[in-house]
N, C-alpha and C positions, 0 to 999 in steps of 0.2 A: 386588420392585416389582410392584404389581398390574397386570395387563394390561387394556388397554381393550377392552371388548367390541366385537366386530364387525370388528376389524382382523386381517388375515391377514398373517403375517410373510413368507411365501413370495411372496405377491403384491407386497408392498412391495419385496422384493429384485428382483423381475422388473422392476417399474416404474423403480426406481433405475438398474438396468443399462441399461434402454432409454434413459433420459434421457442417461446418460453416453455411450452410443453415438451419439446424435443430436448432442451437443456436439462429440464427437470428429470426426464426419463434417463438421460445419460448419467446424471448424478446418482439416481437411484440404483442404476446398474453398477456403477463404480464403487458404491458404498461398501459392499462386502470385501472388496480387494484393498480398501484403504488401510486397514490394520496390518495386513501382510506387507504392504509396501513400506509402511512405517518401520516394521520390524527389520526388513531387509536393509533399509537405510541405516538403522541403528547398529545392526550387526557389522555392516561394512565399516562404520566409523570406529566401533570398538576394536575390530581386528587390526585396523590401521594403527590405532593407538598402541596396542600390545606389541605389534611388530616393531614399532619405533623404539619402544622401551627395552626390548630384549636384545642381548648381544648377538652379533652375527655368528652363527654356528660354524661358518666356513672360515672365520678369521683365525689366523694362526695363534696358538696359545704357547707361550714360552715353556719349554720343557723344564721340569724341576731339576735343579742343580744339586749334585751331591759332592761334597768335598771328600777327597781320598783321605783315609786315615793315615796320618803321618807315622813314620817309624824313626826311632832315634838312631837306627843302624842301617841306613839305606844301602851302603856298599855290601854289607854282610847279607842283607836280605836278598840281593840279586844272585847270590851263590846257590840258593836252595830252592827246591820245589816246594809247593804248598804243604805237602804231607810231611816232608823232612823238616821243614821249618817248624811246623806245629809240634812235631815229635821232640825236637831239640828244645824249643821254648818251654814246653810243658815239663820236660825232664829237668831243665835248669831253673825253672820258676820265673822265666822272663826272657827278654832279649839278651843277646850276647854283649860283651864288651867289644867295641870296635875301635881299633887304633892302627898304628903303622909299625908295630913291634917287629923285630927281625924274626925270620923263620926259626922255629924251635928244632934243634937237632943236637943229638948227643955226639955227632961227629963234627968237631970244630973246623975241620978242613973243608967241609962241604960248602959253606957260605963263601969262603975265600976262593974256592974253585969256580963257583957259579956267578959271583958278583951280582946278587939280585937287586932289582929295584922294586921294593915292596909296594903292592897296590893296597892291600888291607890285611889285617889280622883280626880274626873273629874268635872270641873265647866264650864258650858256653860252660858255665860252672855252677853246679848245684851244691847245696850244703852237704848232702850225703849221697849224691848220685854221680860223683866223678866230674871229670873235666875233659873238654874237647877243644883243642886249640888248632886252628887252621890258618895258614898264611898263604896268600896268593901273591906271587912275584913274577915280574918279567925278567927273562934271562936271554942269553944269546941263542940263535937258531940251532947251534950245534951243542947246546948244553946237555942234551940227553945222553950223548956218548960220554961226555966228561963226568956227568953225575953217576952213570953206571959204573965206570971204572973206579971212581972215588968211593962209592958206597959198597961195592963188592969187596974192595980192599979193607973197608972198615967193618966187615962182618955182616953186611946186609944180604938178604936173599932177594934177587932181582929177576924180573921177567919183562917181556915186551908189553907195551901199553899203547894200543892204538897204532896209528901210522908213524913209525919212527920214534915212538916214545918209550919210556922205561918207568917201571914201578918197583920200588924196593921197600922192604919191611924188616924190622928187627924189634925184638922185645927187650926193653931196658928196665932199669929199676923204677923209672918214672911211668912206665906203661908201654903201649905199643906205638912205635914210631913208623909212620908211612910217608915215603917221599915219592913223588911222581913228577916227571919232567916230560913235556911234550910240546912241540911246535912253539918254542920260545916262552912257555909258561911253566913255572915251578909251583907245585902245590905241596906244602909241608903240613902234616897233621900228626898231633900227638893225642892218643886216646888214653886217658887215665881213669880206670874204674868202669868205663862203659864205652861200647863201640856199636853204633847203630848198624844194622844190616846193610851191606853194600853202600856204605857211606860215600866213598870216592866215586863209585860208578853213578851215583845219583847226583853228585856235584858236577861231574864231568860235562854233561850236556850244556850246562850254563857257561862253561869256559871254552869248550871246543865244539865247533859246529858238527863234526862227525868223527 
């Protein structure tokens, strides 16, 4: 093979050895950092794998649902505060009987005078603790005046009850009978053997806004 003019073989060998020496030196200098580099690469791969497998902490999690405890007497339950309902249920040994029975009254002319549309009748009755029967009815707007005249004639003691209302009471052989009429609502209650403190006053806020 013909040789290219101007090229010195000895010089080429010297340059080649020099390059090899530089590469070797670089490898020697980089050797201590190689394990650290490998560790960093491994850590990065592991972190990426973990992040992909874990759920997103910012993702919305559905709130646990709780079903309301049903009651067999929802219309009656709406008449009472928590404390009064608990007191009545404990005394009676359970929920009341809920129906649409006519208002209880020893004065037979009262229902005829008021012509009530019964919403609900609630009867709390215990084996040995007495009985409380409350009926809520809708009546005409002027029923309070009619009720007062009828009840006072029948021997009830009456007094004003809220704005334009009337509240009447009488003790009979069956117990204490309380009648209250106000703003087109008639509440009739018979207490037999037991009467909770301020019963009507505690029921009133559920029936009249003020």
